[in-house]
C-alpha positions as CSV (number, residue, x, y, z in Angstrom):
1,M,-27.4,92.4,0.2
2,K,-24.3,91.2,2.1
3,I,-21.7,89.1,0.3
4,I,-22.4,86.2,2.7
5,H,-26.0,86.2,1.5
6,R,-25.0,86.2,-2.1
7,I,-22.6,83.3,-1.6
8,F,-25.2,81.4,0.3
9,L,-27.7,81.9,-2.5
10,G,-25.2,80.7,-5.1
11,Y,-24.3,77.7,-2.9
12,S,-28.0,76.8,-2.6
13,L,-28.5,77.0,-6.3
14,G,-25.4,74.7,-6.8
15,V,-26.8,72.2,-4.3
16,L,-30.2,72.3,-6.0
17,A,-28.5,71.6,-9.4
18,F,-26.4,68.8,-7.8
19,G,-29.6,67.3,-6.2
20,W,-31.5,67.4,-9.5
21,L,-28.6,65.7,-11.4
22,S,-28.3,63.1,-8.7
23,F,-32.0,62.3,-8.8
24,A,-31.9,62.0,-12.6
25,T,-28.8,59.7,-12.4
26,Y,-30.5,57.6,-9.7
27,Y,-33.6,57.3,-11.9
28,G,-31.5,56.2,-14.9
29,I,-29.6,53.6,-12.8
30,Q,-32.9,52.2,-11.5
31,A,-34.2,51.9,-15.0
32,L,-31.0,50.2,-16.2
33,S,-31.2,47.9,-13.2
34,K,-34.7,46.9,-14.3
35,I,-33.4,46.2,-17.8
36,T,-30.6,44.1,-16.3
37,D,-33.0,42.1,-14.2
38,Q,-35.1,41.4,-17.2
39,A,-32.0,40.5,-19.2
40,Y,-31.2,37.7,-16.7
41,Q,-34.4,36.1,-17.8
42,H,-33.7,37.0,-21.4
43,P,-35.9,34.7,-23.6
44,F,-33.2,34.8,-26.3
45,L,-31.2,32.3,-24.2
46,V,-34.2,29.9,-24.1
47,S,-34.7,30.3,-27.9
48,N,-31.0,29.5,-28.5
49,A,-31.2,26.5,-26.1
50,T,-34.2,25.0,-28.0
51,M,-32.3,25.3,-31.3
52,A,-29.3,23.6,-29.8
53,I,-31.5,20.8,-28.4
54,R,-32.9,20.2,-31.9
55,A,-29.4,20.0,-33.3
56,D,-28.3,17.6,-30.6
57,I,-31.4,15.3,-31.2
58,T,-30.5,15.2,-34.9
59,E,-26.8,14.4,-34.0
60,A,-28.0,11.6,-31.7
61,Q,-30.0,10.1,-34.5
62,L,-27.0,10.3,-36.9
63,N,-24.8,8.6,-34.3
64,L,-27.3,5.7,-34.0
65,S,-27.3,5.4,-37.8
66,A,-23.5,5.4,-37.9
67,M,-23.3,2.7,-35.2
68,A,-25.7,0.6,-37.3
69,S,-23.5,0.8,-40.4
70,A,-20.2,0.5,-38.5
71,T,-18.0,-2.5,-39.4
72,S,-15.8,-2.6,-36.2
73,T,-16.4,-2.5,-32.5
74,N,-14.0,0.4,-32.0
75,E,-16.0,2.5,-34.4
76,R,-19.2,1.7,-32.6
77,L,-17.7,2.6,-29.3
78,M,-16.5,6.0,-30.7
79,K,-20.0,6.8,-32.0
80,Y,-21.4,5.6,-28.6
81,E,-19.2,8.2,-26.9
82,A,-20.4,10.9,-29.3
83,L,-24.0,9.9,-28.5
84,E,-23.4,10.4,-24.8
85,N,-21.8,13.8,-25.4
86,A,-24.9,14.9,-27.4
87,H,-27.2,13.8,-24.5
88,K,-24.9,15.7,-22.0
89,R,-25.2,18.9,-24.0
90,T,-29.0,18.5,-24.3
91,R,-29.3,18.1,-20.5
92,Q,-27.3,21.4,-20.0
93,N,-29.6,23.2,-22.4
94,F,-32.7,21.8,-20.6
95,T,-31.2,23.3,-17.4
96,I,-31.2,26.8,-19.0
97,I,-34.8,26.3,-20.2
98,R,-36.1,25.3,-16.7
99,E,-34.3,28.2,-15.1
100,R,-35.2,31.0,-17.5
101,F,-38.4,29.9,-19.4
102,L,-41.1,32.4,-18.7
103,G,-44.0,30.3,-20.1
104,N,-45.8,27.3,-18.6
105,Q,-43.2,25.3,-16.6
106,E,-45.2,22.1,-17.1
107,D,-44.4,22.2,-20.8
108,A,-40.7,22.5,-20.0
109,Q,-41.0,19.6,-17.5
110,D,-42.9,17.4,-20.0
111,A,-40.3,18.1,-22.7
112,F,-37.5,17.1,-20.2
113,T,-39.4,13.9,-19.3
114,L,-39.7,13.0,-23.0
115,F,-35.9,13.7,-23.4
116,K,-35.1,11.3,-20.6
117,Q,-37.1,8.6,-22.2
118,F,-35.5,9.4,-25.6
119,S,-32.0,9.3,-24.0
120,E,-32.6,6.0,-22.3
121,L,-34.1,4.5,-25.5
122,N,-31.0,5.7,-27.5
123,L,-28.7,4.1,-25.0
124,T,-30.7,0.8,-25.2
125,I,-30.5,0.8,-29.0
126,A,-26.8,1.6,-28.9
127,G,-26.3,-1.3,-26.5
128,H,-28.0,-3.7,-28.9
129,L,-25.8,-2.4,-31.7
130,I,-22.6,-2.9,-29.8
131,E,-23.7,-6.5,-28.9
132,G,-24.5,-7.1,-32.6
133,D,-28.3,-7.4,-32.2
134,Q,-29.2,-5.5,-35.3
135,A,-32.8,-6.7,-35.5
136,Q,-33.8,-5.6,-32.0
137,A,-32.1,-2.2,-32.5
138,K,-33.9,-1.7,-35.8
139,Q,-37.3,-2.6,-34.3
140,L,-36.8,-0.1,-31.5
141,T,-35.6,2.6,-33.9
142,T,-38.6,2.2,-36.2
143,T,-41.2,2.1,-33.5
144,E,-40.6,3.8,-30.1
145,N,-37.7,6.0,-31.2
146,I,-39.6,7.7,-34.0
147,K,-42.6,8.4,-31.8
148,L,-40.4,9.9,-29.0
149,V,-38.5,12.1,-31.5
150,R,-41.8,13.4,-32.9
151,D,-43.3,14.2,-29.5
152,L,-40.1,15.8,-28.2
153,T,-39.7,17.9,-31.3
154,E,-43.3,19.2,-31.0
155,K,-42.7,20.2,-27.3
156,I,-39.3,21.9,-28.2
157,N,-41.0,23.8,-31.1
158,A,-43.7,25.0,-28.8
159,I,-41.2,26.3,-26.2
160,H,-39.1,27.9,-29.0
161,E,-42.1,29.8,-30.5
162,F,-43.1,31.1,-27.1
163,A,-39.5,32.2,-26.3
164,R,-39.2,33.9,-29.7
165,A,-42.4,35.8,-29.2
166,R,-41.2,37.0,-25.7
167,S,-37.8,38.0,-27.2
168,I,-39.4,40.3,-29.7
169,A,-41.7,41.8,-27.0
170,F,-38.7,42.3,-24.6
171,R,-36.7,44.0,-27.4
172,D,-39.4,46.5,-28.1
173,E,-39.9,47.2,-24.4
174,A,-36.1,47.8,-23.9
175,Q,-36.0,50.2,-26.9
176,N,-38.9,52.2,-25.5
177,M,-37.3,52.3,-22.1
178,R,-34.0,53.4,-23.5
179,K,-35.6,56.3,-25.4
180,D,-37.4,57.4,-22.2
181,I,-34.3,57.3,-20.1
182,K,-32.3,59.2,-22.7
183,S,-34.8,62.0,-23.0
184,K,-35.1,62.4,-19.2
185,L,-31.4,62.4,-18.6
186,I,-30.9,65.0,-21.4
187,F,-33.6,67.3,-19.8
188,A,-32.0,66.8,-16.3
189,I,-28.5,67.7,-17.6
190,L,-29.8,70.8,-19.4
191,F,-31.8,72.0,-16.4
192,G,-28.9,71.4,-14.0
193,A,-26.6,73.3,-16.4
194,F,-29.0,76.2,-16.5
195,I,-29.1,76.4,-12.7
196,M,-25.3,76.3,-12.5
197,I,-25.0,79.1,-15.1
198,V,-27.4,81.3,-13.2
199,A,-25.5,80.7,-10.0
200,G,-22.2,81.4,-11.7
201,L,-23.4,84.7,-13.3
202,M,-24.8,85.8,-9.9
203,V,-21.6,85.2,-8.1
204,N,-19.5,86.8,-10.9
205,N,-21.5,90.0,-11.1
206,S,-21.9,90.5,-7.4
207,I,-18.5,89.3,-6.1
208,T,-15.9,88.3,-8.7
209,R,-16.0,91.4,-10.9
210,P,-16.0,93.9,-8.0
211,L,-13.1,92.0,-6.4
212,G,-11.2,92.2,-9.8
213,R,-11.6,95.9,-9.9
214,L,-10.3,96.2,-6.3
215,R,-7.3,94.0,-7.2
216,R,-6.4,96.2,-10.2
217,A,-6.7,99.3,-7.9
218,M,-4.4,97.6,-5.3
219,R,-1.8,96.7,-8.0
220,S,-1.9,100.4,-9.3
221,L,-1.3,101.6,-5.8
222,A,1.6,99.1,-5.3
223,D,3.2,100.5,-8.5
224,G,3.3,104.0,-6.9
225,N,0.2,105.6,-8.4
226,I,-1.1,107.5,-5.3
227,N,-3.5,109.7,-7.4
228,M,-5.7,106.7,-8.5
229,S,-9.4,106.6,-7.6
230,V,-10.6,103.6,-5.4
231,P,-13.7,101.9,-6.9
232,E,-16.7,100.3,-5.1
233,R,-16.6,102.8,-2.2
234,E,-20.4,103.4,-2.4
235,R,-21.3,99.7,-1.6
236,R,-22.6,98.9,1.9
237,D,-21.2,95.4,2.2
238,E,-17.8,93.8,2.9
239,I,-16.5,94.8,-0.6
240,G,-17.4,98.4,0.2
241,D,-15.5,98.1,3.6
242,M,-12.5,96.8,1.7
243,A,-12.6,99.7,-0.8
244,N,-12.8,102.3,2.1
245,A,-9.9,100.6,3.9
246,L,-7.9,100.8,0.6
247,E,-8.7,104.5,0.4
248,V,-7.4,105.0,3.9
249,F,-4.2,103.1,3.1
250,R,-3.8,105.3,-0.1
251,E,-3.9,108.4,2.0
252,I,-1.4,107.0,4.6
253,Y,0.9,106.0,1.7
254,E,0.7,109.5,0.2
255,N,1.7,111.1,3.5
256,Q,4.5,108.6,4.0
257,R,5.8,109.5,0.5
258,R,6.0,113.2,1.5
259,M,7.9,112.3,4.7
260,E,10.3,110.1,2.8
261,R,11.2,112.9,0.4
262,A,12.0,115.3,3.3
263,Q,14.1,112.6,5.0
264,N,16.0,111.9,1.8
265,E,17.0,115.6,1.5
266,A,18.4,115.5,5.1
267,E,20.2,112.2,4.5
268,K,21.8,113.6,1.3
269,R,23.4,116.6,3.1
270,L,24.6,114.2,5.8
271,R,26.2,111.8,3.2
272,E,28.1,114.7,1.6
273,A,29.7,115.6,4.9
274,E,30.5,112.0,5.7
275,T,32.0,111.5,2.3
276,A,34.5,114.3,2.8
277,R,35.6,112.8,6.2
278,L,36.0,109.4,4.7
279,N,38.1,110.7,1.8
280,D,40.7,111.9,4.4
281,Q,40.6,108.5,6.1
282,V,41.1,106.7,2.8
283,E,44.2,108.7,1.9
284,A,45.8,107.8,5.3
285,T,44.8,104.2,4.9
286,A,46.3,104.0,1.4
287,R,49.7,105.2,2.8
288,A,49.5,102.5,5.5
289,M,48.6,99.8,3.0
290,E,51.5,100.7,0.8
291,M,53.9,100.1,3.6
292,L,52.2,96.8,4.6
293,D,52.3,95.6,1.0
294,R,56.1,96.0,0.8
295,K,56.4,93.9,4.0
296,V,54.1,91.3,2.6
297,Q,56.1,91.0,-0.6
298,E,59.3,90.5,1.3
299,R,57.7,87.8,3.5
300,T,56.2,86.1,0.4
301,R,59.6,85.8,-1.3
302,E,60.9,84.1,1.9
303,L,57.9,81.7,2.0
304,G,58.4,80.9,-1.8
305,D,62.0,79.8,-1.2
306,S,60.8,77.6,1.6
307,N,58.0,76.1,-0.5
308,D,60.4,75.3,-3.4
309,A,62.6,73.3,-1.0
310,L,59.6,71.5,0.5
311,R,58.2,70.7,-3.0
312,H,61.5,69.3,-4.1
313,E,61.5,67.0,-1.0
314,I,57.9,65.9,-1.7
315,E,58.8,65.1,-5.3
316,K,61.7,63.0,-4.2
317,R,59.6,61.0,-1.7
318,T,56.8,60.6,-4.3
319,A,59.2,59.2,-6.8
320,A,60.6,56.8,-4.2
321,E,57.0,55.7,-3.3
322,I,56.3,55.0,-7.0
323,D,59.5,53.0,-7.4
324,L,58.5,51.0,-4.3
325,K,55.0,50.3,-5.6
326,Q,56.4,49.2,-9.0
327,A,58.8,46.9,-7.2
328,L,55.9,45.4,-5.1
329,Q,53.9,44.9,-8.3
330,A,56.9,43.2,-10.0
331,I,57.2,40.9,-6.9
332,E,53.5,40.1,-7.0
333,L,53.7,39.3,-10.8
334,A,56.7,37.1,-10.2
335,S,54.9,35.2,-7.4
336,S,51.8,34.8,-9.6
337,A,54.0,33.6,-12.5
338,K,55.8,31.1,-10.2
339,S,52.4,29.7,-8.9
340,N,51.1,29.4,-12.4
341,F,54.3,27.7,-13.6
342,L,54.2,25.2,-10.7
343,A,50.5,24.5,-11.2
344,H,51.0,23.7,-14.9
345,M,54.3,21.9,-14.4
346,S,52.8,19.6,-11.7
347,H,50.1,18.6,-14.2
348,E,52.3,18.2,-17.3
349,L,55.1,16.3,-15.4
350,R,52.7,14.1,-13.4
351,T,51.0,12.7,-16.6
352,P,54.1,11.0,-18.1
353,L,55.6,10.1,-14.7
354,N,52.4,8.4,-13.8
355,A,52.6,6.4,-17.0
356,V,56.2,5.4,-16.3
357,L,55.6,4.4,-12.7
358,G,52.3,2.7,-13.4
359,F,53.4,0.6,-16.3
360,S,56.8,-0.2,-14.5
361,E,54.9,-1.5,-11.6
362,L,52.6,-3.5,-14.0
363,I,55.7,-5.0,-15.7
364,K,57.1,-6.0,-12.4
365,N,53.9,-7.7,-11.4
366,K,53.8,-9.5,-14.8
367,I,57.4,-10.7,-14.4
368,D,56.7,-11.9,-10.9
369,N,53.7,-13.9,-12.3
370,G,55.9,-15.5,-14.9
371,A,54.7,-13.6,-18.0
372,E,56.6,-13.9,-21.2
373,P,58.9,-11.0,-22.1
374,K,57.3,-10.5,-25.6
375,L,54.0,-9.7,-23.8
376,L,55.6,-6.9,-22.0
377,L,56.8,-5.1,-25.1
378,P,53.6,-2.9,-25.4
379,Y,54.0,-1.7,-21.8
380,M,57.7,-0.9,-22.4
381,D,56.7,1.1,-25.5
382,I,54.3,3.2,-23.4
383,I,57.0,3.8,-20.8
384,S,59.4,4.8,-23.6
385,S,56.8,7.2,-25.1
386,A,56.1,8.7,-21.7
387,G,59.8,9.1,-21.1
388,N,60.3,10.8,-24.5
389,T,57.4,13.1,-23.7
390,L,58.9,14.0,-20.3
391,L,62.3,14.6,-21.9
392,D,60.8,16.8,-24.6
393,L,59.0,18.8,-22.0
394,V,62.1,19.3,-19.9
395,E,64.1,20.4,-23.0
396,T,61.4,22.8,-24.0
397,I,61.3,24.4,-20.6
398,L,65.1,24.7,-20.6
399,D,65.1,26.3,-24.0
400,L,62.3,28.7,-23.0
401,T,64.2,29.6,-19.8
402,K,67.4,30.2,-21.7
403,I,65.6,32.5,-24.2
404,G,63.7,34.2,-21.4
405,N,67.1,35.1,-19.8
406,K,68.1,36.9,-23.1
407,I,71.1,34.7,-24.0
408,E,71.7,36.1,-27.5
409,D,74.9,34.3,-28.5
410,I,73.2,32.1,-31.1
411,D,75.4,30.6,-33.8
412,R,73.7,31.7,-37.1
413,H,74.6,30.6,-40.6
414,P,73.1,30.7,-44.1
415,E,70.5,27.9,-44.3
416,S,68.6,26.6,-47.3
417,I,64.8,27.1,-47.1
418,P,63.9,23.7,-48.7
419,G,66.3,21.9,-46.4
420,L,64.9,23.6,-43.3
421,M,61.3,22.8,-44.4
422,D,62.2,19.1,-45.0
423,D,63.5,18.8,-41.5
424,V,60.3,20.6,-40.2
425,M,57.9,18.3,-42.0
426,K,59.6,14.9,-41.2
427,P,58.3,14.6,-37.5
428,T,54.8,15.6,-38.6
429,L,54.1,13.6,-41.7
430,A,53.2,10.4,-39.9
431,K,50.6,12.0,-37.7
432,A,49.2,14.0,-40.6
433,Q,48.8,10.8,-42.7
434,D,47.0,9.1,-39.7
435,K,44.5,12.0,-39.6
436,Q,44.2,12.1,-43.5
437,I,45.6,15.7,-43.6
438,D,47.5,16.8,-46.7
439,I,50.5,19.1,-46.1
440,V,50.9,21.3,-49.3
441,R,54.1,23.3,-49.6
442,D,54.3,26.2,-52.0
443,L,57.5,28.3,-51.4
444,S,58.5,30.9,-54.0
445,E,62.1,32.2,-54.2
446,D,63.2,29.3,-52.0
447,D,66.7,29.6,-53.4
448,L,67.4,32.6,-51.0
449,P,69.1,31.4,-47.8
450,L,67.9,32.3,-44.4
451,Y,70.4,33.7,-41.8
452,V,69.4,31.7,-38.7
453,E,70.5,29.0,-36.2
454,R,69.2,25.8,-37.8
455,N,68.2,23.7,-34.8
456,M,66.4,26.5,-33.1
457,I,64.4,27.5,-36.2
458,V,63.6,23.9,-37.1
459,R,62.3,23.5,-33.5
460,A,60.2,26.7,-33.8
461,L,58.7,25.9,-37.2
462,T,58.0,22.2,-36.2
463,N,56.0,23.4,-33.1
464,I,53.9,25.6,-35.4
465,L,53.3,22.8,-37.9
466,C,52.5,20.3,-35.2
467,N,49.9,22.7,-33.7
468,A,48.3,23.1,-37.2
469,V,48.0,19.3,-37.6
470,K,46.9,18.7,-34.0
471,F,44.1,21.2,-34.1
472,T,42.8,20.3,-37.6
473,P,40.3,17.5,-37.9
474,G,40.8,15.2,-40.9
475,P,40.4,14.9,-43.8
476,S,41.7,18.4,-44.4
477,T,44.7,20.4,-45.8
478,V,47.5,22.4,-44.2
479,T,49.1,24.9,-46.6
480,I,52.7,26.2,-46.3
481,T,53.5,29.2,-48.5
482,G,56.4,31.6,-48.5
483,Y,57.8,34.6,-50.4
484,A,60.6,37.2,-50.0
485,E,59.8,40.7,-48.7
486,G,62.8,43.0,-48.7
487,A,65.5,41.7,-46.3
488,F,63.1,39.2,-44.8
489,Y,61.3,36.0,-45.9
490,K,57.7,35.4,-44.9
491,I,56.4,31.8,-44.2
492,C,52.7,31.3,-43.8
493,F,51.0,28.3,-42.2
494,K,47.3,28.1,-43.0
495,D,45.1,25.3,-41.6
496,E,41.4,24.5,-41.7
497,G,41.1,23.6,-38.0
498,I,38.9,24.6,-35.1
499,G,40.3,28.1,-34.8
500,I,40.3,30.3,-31.7
501,H,38.5,33.4,-30.6
502,P,40.4,36.7,-31.5
503,D,40.3,37.6,-27.8
504,D,42.4,34.5,-26.9
505,V,45.2,35.2,-29.4
506,E,47.3,37.3,-27.0
507,R,46.8,34.8,-24.1
508,I,47.9,31.7,-26.0
509,M,51.2,33.4,-26.7
510,E,52.0,33.1,-23.0
511,P,53.7,29.9,-21.7
512,F,51.4,27.1,-20.5
513,S,48.3,28.6,-22.3
514,Q,45.8,27.2,-24.7
515,A,42.4,28.5,-25.9
516,D,40.9,25.9,-23.6
517,S,42.9,26.4,-20.4
518,T,41.3,23.7,-18.2
519,F,43.3,20.5,-17.3
520,N,40.6,18.3,-18.8
521,R,40.8,20.0,-22.2
522,R,40.1,18.3,-25.5
523,F,43.7,18.6,-26.9
524,E,46.7,17.6,-24.9
525,G,49.8,19.7,-24.7
526,S,51.9,21.8,-22.3
527,G,51.1,25.1,-24.0
528,L,54.9,25.9,-24.5
529,G,55.3,25.3,-28.2
530,L,53.8,28.5,-29.6
531,P,55.5,30.8,-26.9
532,L,58.8,29.1,-27.5
533,A,58.5,29.5,-31.3
534,K,57.6,33.2,-30.9
535,R,60.6,33.9,-28.7
536,I,63.1,32.0,-31.0
537,I,61.8,33.9,-34.0
538,E,62.0,37.3,-32.2
539,L,65.5,36.4,-31.0
540,H,66.5,36.1,-34.7
541,G,65.1,39.6,-35.4
542,G,61.9,38.3,-36.9
543,S,58.2,38.3,-35.9
544,L,55.3,35.9,-35.5
545,T,51.7,36.9,-36.0
546,L,48.5,34.8,-35.6
547,S,45.0,35.5,-36.8
548,S,42.0,33.2,-36.4
549,N,38.3,32.9,-35.8
550,P,36.3,29.9,-34.3
551,G,35.6,27.4,-37.0
552,S,37.5,29.2,-39.7
553,G,41.0,27.9,-39.2
554,T,44.2,29.7,-38.2
555,L,46.9,31.6,-40.2
556,V,50.4,31.9,-38.7
557,V,52.8,34.3,-40.5
558,I,56.6,33.9,-39.7
559,T,59.1,36.6,-40.7
560,L,62.8,35.6,-40.7
561,P,65.9,37.5,-42.0
562,L,67.6,36.6,-45.3
563,Y,71.3,36.1,-45.6
564,Q,73.0,39.3,-47.0
565,P,76.6,38.6,-47.9
566,K,77.4,42.3,-48.3
567,D,75.9,43.4,-45.0
568,Q,78.8,43.2,-42.6
569,S,76.4,44.0,-39.7
570,Q,75.2,40.4,-39.9
571,E,78.4,39.1,-38.5
572,S,77.8,40.7,-35.1
573,G,74.1,41.7,-35.1
574,F,70.7,41.1,-36.6
575,V,68.9,42.1,-39.7
576,G,66.2,44.5,-38.7
577,E,65.3,45.4,-35.2
578,T,65.6,42.8,-32.5
579,T,62.5,42.4,-30.3
């Protein structure tokens, strides 16, 4: 039998198996569809609806009794609303019964008619109760209402019993149908699998296995085994034709191998002769290459000298370009610093100047209007305060500029630590008392003198203490402690203020900077106090460090040199390294 016939037979068996499975599946789907159609009219829904109706009728009766015993109109209205909700649910359940009841529809219609009469009578009784007519409501309840409830309950019970019986019958029918469908589908699957197995075995024995043997023979021939035996040559189909063609190819390959061996022998003798000729050429080429190598080395040395000179010139130009870029960056930084300085100065100077000019104009108008001089004293105090603020700002800027230009000819002398701290605390005590802030001073070894310029150090420490009081809400405490450490004296200012973020510590050390850098910030100030203090202390050979966290207060540690009478270097220099 030809291979095409075997393939067609296997294909036909596969189609038969597929058709059989498709028929079995279609039959199962049709049976499931029938069950689904019956489930739409499932009598369980009708049975559940009748039980819900009986519960709603009972709830309606309870609401009427509650209305009869209610003592307020609001309570009667609430029960009336609950009564209407029970009637509404009952109508919805009657809708389910009329749509899906499989028994006598006249019974369902009669039950619904009785419910309408029952609902209208309940609403009439509820109306009498709301109006306060208890006698009429009681009469209707004990006569017509009881009769309607009895008749309606009998109809609902009849519908419920019929639906329950149909539910049981439907359940038994569904179980039988499920068993039938299950057995038929199992038989269809097993029969289809049997057909597929038969078709697979047929194709495997007649096509797949012979082709596998031919594939192994081809691989053996490809590996060089020309003495192998080609299988399936006795067949009279396409596989036999392939086997005979493979045998022809094996013979051709065997002949080609013989020709290749003869050709290889001839090529070997030719290569030996060619090798001898090439050896002679190689020796001549080597001598020429040696001469060329000497010339290349000489030319390389000349090029190396030229490259060194060119590299030196490139390095000089690169250095000049780097210097030019650094100069441009310095110019840009200076321009940015100038713009920042002018922006802050315009704001800080404008505030006191506006107060001076505004209140001066106000005083002038008051004088022109004949105001008494004593009434102008508060305005003059404001002008004086603004002028002092402006003067203090200008002096601070001048001091900061002088220190920034590295003028190091400061006049230092031994100074008492308690005397310095008294001068530092005087300007701040009044403001601290106003905010209910206690300044606690605990300085150990305060009999050791500092070697500083008094006015500058008092100004620096005053700025630090003012910041501690300004940024600390009262009531609170600012603590000043100190102790000697080698040739230096450490002074620590610890407050319980608002604190700052660690990332802002470096920025607030720059002039005109605060943790809140906007013009409309909460705390006023030019932002020069802390930078000025830092530069003054560093100019004396000391240091200023600040540590803080938001809401945890701030700690400022000042290091200043002590007076050393035996150290002659103090007469012309600093203790420690000058920053």
